[in-house]
PLY file of the C-alpha trace (Angstrom):
ply
format ascii 1.0
element vertex 397
property float x
property float y
property float z
element edge 396
property int vertex1
property int vertex2
end_header
-0.72 -80.92 6.34
0.42 -78.92 9.39
3.62 -79.85 11.21
5.02 -77.72 14.03
8.35 -78.48 15.70
10.10 -76.48 18.43
8.20 -73.33 17.48
8.90 -70.35 19.76
7.17 -67.00 19.63
8.16 -63.92 21.63
6.57 -60.51 21.89
9.21 -58.05 23.06
10.52 -59.69 26.26
7.45 -61.88 26.78
7.52 -65.50 25.62
4.15 -66.53 24.11
5.01 -70.01 22.79
7.97 -72.04 24.02
9.24 -74.78 21.70
5.81 -76.21 20.94
5.47 -79.25 18.69
2.38 -80.95 17.25
0.99 -82.43 14.04
-2.43 -81.80 12.45
-2.73 -83.88 9.30
-5.82 -86.11 9.43
-8.85 -84.66 7.61
-11.04 -87.40 9.06
-10.73 -85.72 12.49
-11.88 -82.41 13.89
-9.19 -80.72 15.98
-9.70 -78.22 18.80
-7.32 -76.00 20.75
-8.41 -74.81 24.18
-6.77 -72.56 26.72
-7.39 -69.50 28.83
-7.64 -66.04 27.28
-4.28 -64.45 26.59
-2.35 -67.72 26.39
-1.51 -67.24 22.68
-4.13 -69.31 20.82
-4.95 -66.59 18.28
-1.23 -65.83 17.90
-0.68 -69.47 16.92
-3.50 -69.31 14.35
-2.03 -66.13 12.87
1.22 -68.05 12.38
-0.63 -70.98 10.79
-2.43 -68.57 8.44
0.80 -66.83 7.44
-0.05 -63.50 9.08
2.80 -63.71 11.61
6.25 -64.80 10.45
8.21 -63.52 13.42
8.97 -66.81 15.14
11.71 -69.40 15.46
11.43 -73.14 14.88
9.79 -75.07 12.04
6.32 -74.73 10.56
5.60 -76.95 7.56
2.42 -76.48 5.53
1.58 -79.03 2.86
5.12 -80.38 3.13
6.83 -77.01 2.60
8.61 -74.80 5.10
6.22 -71.86 5.40
9.02 -69.37 6.00
10.12 -69.92 2.37
6.69 -69.29 0.83
6.43 -66.10 -1.24
3.67 -63.51 -0.90
1.99 -64.73 -4.10
2.12 -68.36 -2.88
0.52 -67.35 0.41
-2.18 -65.47 -1.55
-2.98 -68.64 -3.51
-2.96 -70.74 -0.34
-5.39 -68.43 1.45
-7.75 -68.31 -1.52
-7.90 -72.01 -2.37
-6.30 -74.22 0.26
-6.44 -72.75 3.75
-9.24 -70.53 5.01
-9.72 -68.85 8.38
-12.81 -67.61 10.22
-11.70 -64.68 12.37
-13.24 -63.91 15.73
-14.06 -60.36 14.56
-15.43 -61.64 11.21
-13.37 -59.39 8.82
-16.48 -58.73 6.71
-17.20 -55.80 4.39
-19.96 -53.72 6.01
-20.94 -51.93 2.80
-21.53 -55.18 0.91
-24.48 -57.54 1.08
-24.09 -61.09 2.37
-23.91 -62.53 -1.15
-21.42 -59.86 -2.25
-19.20 -60.59 0.76
-18.95 -64.20 -0.31
-18.52 -63.48 -4.02
-15.68 -61.05 -3.36
-13.63 -63.96 -2.00
-13.99 -65.96 -5.23
-16.04 -66.41 -8.38
-18.86 -68.49 -6.90
-22.31 -68.94 -8.39
-25.38 -67.59 -6.61
-26.73 -71.16 -6.32
-23.62 -72.35 -4.49
-23.75 -69.35 -2.17
-27.43 -69.83 -1.38
-26.84 -73.52 -0.66
-24.21 -72.69 1.94
-26.38 -69.96 3.46
-29.33 -72.34 3.76
-27.21 -74.87 5.62
-26.25 -72.13 8.11
-29.84 -70.82 8.40
-29.07 -67.33 7.09
-30.52 -67.57 3.58
-33.19 -65.03 4.55
-30.59 -62.25 4.95
-28.63 -62.97 1.77
-29.42 -59.54 0.28
-28.95 -57.56 3.50
-25.90 -55.38 4.07
-23.53 -56.84 6.65
-23.90 -53.65 8.70
-27.56 -54.58 9.23
-26.83 -58.05 10.67
-26.56 -59.23 14.26
-23.31 -60.56 15.66
-24.40 -64.16 15.28
-25.47 -63.65 11.68
-22.13 -62.04 10.89
-20.37 -65.03 12.45
-22.25 -67.43 10.19
-21.59 -65.29 7.10
-17.88 -65.44 7.95
-18.11 -69.23 8.21
-19.99 -69.43 4.89
-17.39 -67.28 3.16
-14.59 -69.52 4.44
-16.03 -72.92 3.65
-17.59 -72.23 0.24
-14.16 -72.66 -1.36
-13.97 -76.17 0.14
-10.37 -75.60 1.30
-8.04 -78.36 2.43
-7.70 -76.71 5.87
-10.27 -74.64 7.76
-9.17 -72.63 10.81
-11.93 -71.29 13.06
-11.32 -68.79 15.88
-14.22 -69.12 18.36
-16.88 -70.16 15.78
-19.63 -70.44 18.42
-18.78 -67.25 20.27
-22.00 -65.49 19.21
-24.39 -67.64 17.20
-27.75 -66.20 18.37
-29.16 -69.51 19.55
-27.46 -71.71 16.97
-26.21 -74.52 19.22
-22.73 -75.98 19.33
-24.23 -79.30 18.28
-25.74 -77.78 15.15
-22.56 -76.04 14.06
-20.59 -79.19 14.82
-22.92 -81.26 12.62
-22.23 -78.88 9.76
-18.48 -79.03 10.43
-18.72 -82.82 10.44
-20.28 -82.68 6.97
-17.33 -80.56 5.87
-14.96 -83.07 7.44
-16.65 -85.82 5.44
-15.76 -83.84 2.29
-12.08 -84.12 3.22
-11.61 -80.70 4.85
-9.25 -80.67 7.84
-10.88 -78.59 10.58
-8.91 -76.91 13.39
-10.83 -74.87 15.99
-9.94 -72.43 18.76
-12.75 -72.52 21.27
-13.81 -71.74 24.82
-16.96 -73.78 24.22
-16.53 -76.99 26.20
-19.45 -78.54 24.31
-17.73 -77.89 21.00
-14.35 -79.14 22.17
-16.09 -82.18 23.68
-17.42 -83.06 20.23
-13.98 -82.74 18.65
-11.90 -85.80 17.86
-8.52 -84.37 18.88
-8.17 -81.72 21.60
-4.98 -79.77 22.35
-4.48 -77.49 25.35
-2.25 -74.42 25.36
-0.97 -73.77 28.87
2.24 -72.23 30.21
3.49 -71.61 26.64
3.26 -75.34 25.89
0.80 -77.38 23.82
-0.24 -80.85 24.95
-2.81 -83.29 23.58
-5.51 -83.98 26.18
-7.94 -85.98 24.03
-7.48 -88.39 21.15
-10.11 -90.56 19.52
-8.61 -93.35 17.45
-5.21 -93.12 15.83
-4.26 -90.51 13.30
-4.27 -91.46 9.65
-1.57 -89.39 7.89
-2.53 -88.10 4.47
-0.34 -87.66 1.45
0.98 -84.18 0.87
0.28 -82.48 -2.44
1.68 -79.68 -4.54
0.04 -76.30 -4.27
-0.67 -74.95 -7.73
-0.21 -71.22 -8.04
-3.37 -69.67 -9.43
-4.08 -66.02 -10.15
-6.32 -64.41 -7.59
-9.53 -62.81 -8.77
-9.40 -59.01 -9.08
-12.84 -58.58 -10.61
-14.75 -58.34 -7.37
-12.03 -56.36 -5.62
-12.44 -53.53 -8.13
-16.22 -53.86 -7.83
-15.94 -53.57 -4.06
-13.95 -50.34 -4.34
-16.55 -48.83 -6.70
-19.51 -49.96 -4.60
-17.88 -48.73 -1.41
-17.45 -45.28 -2.92
-21.04 -45.22 -4.16
-22.53 -46.48 -0.90
-20.51 -44.16 1.26
-20.91 -41.06 -0.90
-23.36 -39.54 1.57
-20.94 -40.12 4.44
-18.07 -38.74 2.35
-20.23 -35.71 1.49
-21.00 -35.02 5.15
-17.34 -35.42 6.06
-16.33 -33.11 3.22
-18.54 -30.26 4.45
-16.59 -29.55 7.68
-13.32 -30.05 5.81
-14.35 -27.42 3.24
-15.52 -25.09 6.00
-12.25 -25.43 7.92
-10.22 -24.88 4.74
-12.34 -21.85 3.83
-11.92 -20.35 7.30
-8.16 -20.83 7.04
-7.99 -19.19 3.61
-10.24 -16.30 4.67
-8.28 -15.84 7.89
-4.97 -15.83 6.06
-6.32 -13.40 3.45
-7.68 -11.14 6.20
-4.31 -11.19 7.93
-2.49 -10.24 4.74
-5.10 -7.59 3.95
-4.82 -6.18 7.47
-1.02 -6.03 7.20
-1.25 -4.28 3.83
-3.91 -1.94 5.19
-1.64 -1.10 8.12
1.05 -0.01 5.66
-1.47 1.98 3.67
-2.79 3.68 6.76
0.72 4.38 7.96
1.69 6.11 4.72
-1.72 7.43 3.75
-1.43 11.09 2.82
2.33 11.09 3.29
2.58 13.87 0.75
0.15 15.90 2.85
2.39 15.47 5.85
5.36 17.04 4.10
5.97 20.53 5.46
6.67 22.93 2.67
8.62 26.00 3.84
8.17 28.23 0.82
9.64 31.76 0.82
8.21 32.72 -2.54
5.20 34.83 -3.17
2.16 32.52 -3.00
-1.33 33.46 -3.90
-4.01 33.26 -1.22
-5.74 30.53 -3.26
-2.57 28.40 -3.21
-2.13 28.91 0.53
-5.76 27.88 1.14
-5.28 24.81 -1.07
-2.21 23.76 0.93
-3.98 24.30 4.25
-6.91 22.15 3.19
-4.47 19.34 2.39
-2.65 19.73 5.70
0.33 21.53 4.15
1.51 24.53 6.08
3.26 27.50 4.49
5.52 29.92 6.33
5.20 32.60 3.72
5.75 36.05 5.19
6.31 37.91 1.94
9.86 39.02 2.80
12.28 36.09 3.04
13.77 34.76 -0.17
15.67 31.71 1.21
16.86 29.64 4.17
20.04 30.29 6.06
22.24 27.58 7.59
20.62 28.39 10.94
17.19 27.85 9.41
18.30 24.48 8.04
19.54 23.39 11.47
16.46 24.72 13.24
14.13 22.82 10.92
16.24 19.66 11.25
15.91 19.82 15.03
12.12 19.84 14.93
10.70 16.68 16.54
9.73 13.90 14.09
11.46 15.68 11.17
13.69 13.02 9.68
15.18 14.69 6.59
15.33 18.23 5.24
15.86 18.88 1.52
16.91 22.31 0.26
15.49 23.34 -3.06
15.99 26.20 -5.47
13.27 27.90 -7.37
10.38 25.49 -7.58
10.14 22.43 -5.35
13.28 20.70 -6.64
16.57 19.61 -5.13
19.98 18.23 -5.91
18.30 14.78 -5.75
16.06 15.75 -8.66
17.73 15.18 -12.03
14.73 16.49 -13.93
14.26 19.36 -11.46
10.67 18.24 -10.97
10.85 15.02 -8.94
12.05 13.80 -5.61
12.62 10.07 -4.90
13.41 8.17 -1.71
14.23 4.44 -1.41
14.55 2.43 1.82
15.74 -1.16 2.29
14.36 -3.33 5.07
17.53 -2.85 7.12
16.88 0.90 7.12
13.30 0.66 8.44
12.43 2.50 11.62
11.13 0.57 14.63
7.60 1.55 13.70
7.92 -0.18 10.32
9.88 -3.18 11.58
6.92 -4.45 13.63
4.90 -4.95 10.43
7.53 -7.18 8.84
7.04 -10.93 9.53
7.92 -14.21 7.82
4.51 -14.24 6.17
4.32 -10.52 5.45
7.76 -9.62 4.08
8.29 -6.11 2.65
11.89 -5.96 1.53
11.96 -2.33 0.44
9.88 0.85 0.23
10.12 3.46 -2.51
8.59 6.95 -2.60
8.32 9.11 -5.70
7.20 12.76 -5.67
6.52 14.95 -8.67
5.65 18.62 -8.68
3.46 20.64 -10.96
3.57 24.34 -10.23
2.91 24.78 -6.54
1.19 21.39 -6.17
2.99 18.34 -4.80
1.85 14.89 -5.87
3.10 11.77 -4.08
3.13 8.16 -5.30
0 1
1 2
2 3
3 4
4 5
5 6
6 7
7 8
8 9
9 10
10 11
11 12
12 13
13 14
14 15
15 16
16 17
17 18
18 19
19 20
20 21
21 22
22 23
23 24
24 25
25 26
26 27
27 28
28 29
29 30
30 31
31 32
32 33
33 34
34 35
35 36
36 37
37 38
38 39
39 40
40 41
41 42
42 43
43 44
44 45
45 46
46 47
47 48
48 49
49 50
50 51
51 52
52 53
53 54
54 55
55 56
56 57
57 58
58 59
59 60
60 61
61 62
62 63
63 64
64 65
65 66
66 67
67 68
68 69
69 70
70 71
71 72
72 73
73 74
74 75
75 76
76 77
77 78
78 79
79 80
80 81
81 82
82 83
83 84
84 85
85 86
86 87
87 88
88 89
89 90
90 91
91 92
92 93
93 94
94 95
95 96
96 97
97 98
98 99
99 100
100 101
101 102
102 103
103 104
104 105
105 106
106 107
107 108
108 109
109 110
110 111
111 112
112 113
113 114
114 115
115 116
116 117
117 118
118 119
119 120
120 121
121 122
122 123
123 124
124 125
125 126
126 127
127 128
128 129
129 130
130 131
131 132
132 133
133 134
134 135
135 136
136 137
137 138
138 139
139 140
140 141
141 142
142 143
143 144
144 145
145 146
146 147
147 148
148 149
149 150
150 151
151 152
152 153
153 154
154 155
155 156
156 157
157 158
158 159
159 160
160 161
161 162
162 163
163 164
164 165
165 166
166 167
167 168
168 169
169 170
170 171
171 172
172 173
173 174
174 175
175 176
176 177
177 178
178 179
179 180
180 181
181 182
182 183
183 184
184 185
185 186
186 187
187 188
188 189
189 190
190 191
191 192
192 193
193 194
194 195
195 196
196 197
197 198
198 199
199 200
200 201
201 202
202 203
203 204
204 205
205 206
206 207
207 208
208 209
209 210
210 211
211 212
212 213
213 214
214 215
215 216
216 217
217 218
218 219
219 220
220 221
221 222
222 223
223 224
224 225
225 226
226 227
227 228
228 229
229 230
230 231
231 232
232 233
233 234
234 235
235 236
236 237
237 238
238 239
239 240
240 241
241 242
242 243
243 244
244 245
245 246
246 247
247 248
248 249
249 250
250 251
251 252
252 253
253 254
254 255
255 256
256 257
257 258
258 259
259 260
260 261
261 262
262 263
263 264
264 265
265 266
266 267
267 268
268 269
269 270
270 271
271 272
272 273
273 274
274 275
275 276
276 277
277 278
278 279
279 280
280 281
281 282
282 283
283 284
284 285
285 286
286 287
287 288
288 289
289 290
290 291
291 292
292 293
293 294
294 295
295 296
296 297
297 298
298 299
299 300
300 301
301 302
302 303
303 304
304 305
305 306
306 307
307 308
308 309
309 310
310 311
311 312
312 313
313 314
314 315
315 316
316 317
317 318
318 319
319 320
320 321
321 322
322 323
323 324
324 325
325 326
326 327
327 328
328 329
329 330
330 331
331 332
332 333
333 334
334 335
335 336
336 337
337 338
338 339
339 340
340 341
341 342
342 343
343 344
344 345
345 346
346 347
347 348
348 349
349 350
350 351
351 352
352 353
353 354
354 355
355 356
356 357
357 358
358 359
359 360
360 361
361 362
362 363
363 364
364 365
365 366
366 367
367 368
368 369
369 370
370 371
371 372
372 373
373 374
374 375
375 376
376 377
377 378
378 379
379 380
380 381
381 382
382 383
383 384
384 385
385 386
386 387
387 388
388 389
389 390
390 391
391 392
392 393
393 394
394 395
395 396
């Protein structure tokens, strides 16, 4: 069933396995692989289970070169023909014990309960996996693997944490599986378990050697793996149940996410509002800051109205216009940027209708005071001002 020849595995510059060769093909025997931690035992099992294909050499499974097996063929193999019990269980915490087993195949409740009884965990069949002890989880993982009665069963430290379930007891159950024709291959640190095995290999210095053999091997005939569709029914059910059973956790996780998002939106809005407000404050009452130098006869009521709005009048009752010297004198006043001469009412040569005054500024023409308000987020490409007069009143927009 399993034939390895000159298999080499490297991780970066480190050699894990160096041209190892061995055969595991007698279902009447229980095989064990021992070796110190970090020697590559689990790496070898990952290769045997098709999880690691980055190696050189030959690995034949059921008479076929495993490197040529497609993803769908590996899926069929893992569901029906070769199962693995991982050291960290690989169970679904949000499913009950029975649901964990059913998700791996369409098995009846009676068959599941029978397996659970043999492993002394029938009393927790309806418990969520998250509620179980480490030893109970280990036995659930074993039950899930062997219920399919695969041709090959790989076990990574099956007695690592069995809560008092002895190596002898688990070995008796594995022996019953062996009697059903299942080839069993174990990674173990448990000397008692390896001592009860029929064939024992040792992985040391990147090499594998056989250190125990009881009787001669009896090769078995290879067979053709039939491709069968994998069950999707319980996978979809798992997704739905996971969402339902974790809705409270999702809700609690969503609260801080919503709060953070809200703070960001409010902060960004406040920033934009503050930038806009800065512009408004900068130009607020701009019309009131225009200095109107009017030489015409104004009524006291009009002068008072201007003064209340911050508009100063230089009316002295005698002058009827501005000279060139006046124009220059006004232009030289600090903070006066532009001076417009008007005739009659408040109009100018910029006013086609003789009642309006417009000014337009592009971003490149902004003063330093305005430039500091322009950022990548807060872009103001141009500013336009429009003034319209009505009698002696000036209205700005």
